[in-house]
Structures are given as C-alpha cells and as structure tokens.
Residue, then its C-alpha position, 0 to 999 in steps of 0.5 A: x516514507x513507508x511502503x505500505x499494501x493496502x486492502x481494500x474490502x471487497x463490497x467497496x468501491x475500490x475507485x473512490x476509496x483509491x481517490x480517498x487514499x491519495x487524499x489522505x496522503x498514499x502516494x500509489x504506486x499500483x492498484x491490484x484490483x482483481x485482489x483488492x489491493x493498493x501498493x504505495x508509500x505514505x509518511x510514517x505517521x500518515x499511517x492512522x488515516x489510511x486505516x481510517x478511510x471508508x473501505x479499507x479492511x487493513x494497512x500493513x507495512x511492505x518489506x523489500x527483497x534484495x538479489x545480490x549482485x554476480x560478483x556478491x559470494x552466496x550465502 
C-alpha cells in the first residue's frame, strides 16, 4: 500500500467522488472537504484507477514525516 493525496475538483460532488474512490480501492483515512482533498492509501497498482474517477483533479503520493525520539542525536 502507498499513501496518496487525491485532489477533487471544486465542481464535483465530494460524497460521490469519495464513494467511487473507495470502489476503486482507496482506503480513506481522512476527507478534508473544505479544501477538496482525500487522504488515504491504495495498492501501488491501483493509482491509475483513482486517476480515472470522474471529478478527480490529481493523485499525488504522500510522504511521511518523522521526529527523532528524545534520546536521539539531533543533526
């Protein structure tokens, strides 16, 4: 599974797009309706199916941010 950020067109019905994204294999973690972004994960081979959903403006791979633990050396 890979983390993705899906940008939904402002003119699209967000609820319908989220339902279709789920049907295309997206495991939805969060819907940021105010900005039209859906955060989730999908099998790497499923990214093309997400891009094919009507109302999707773009699909980007997410990236993680880590914070070193309290005993770690700070660079």
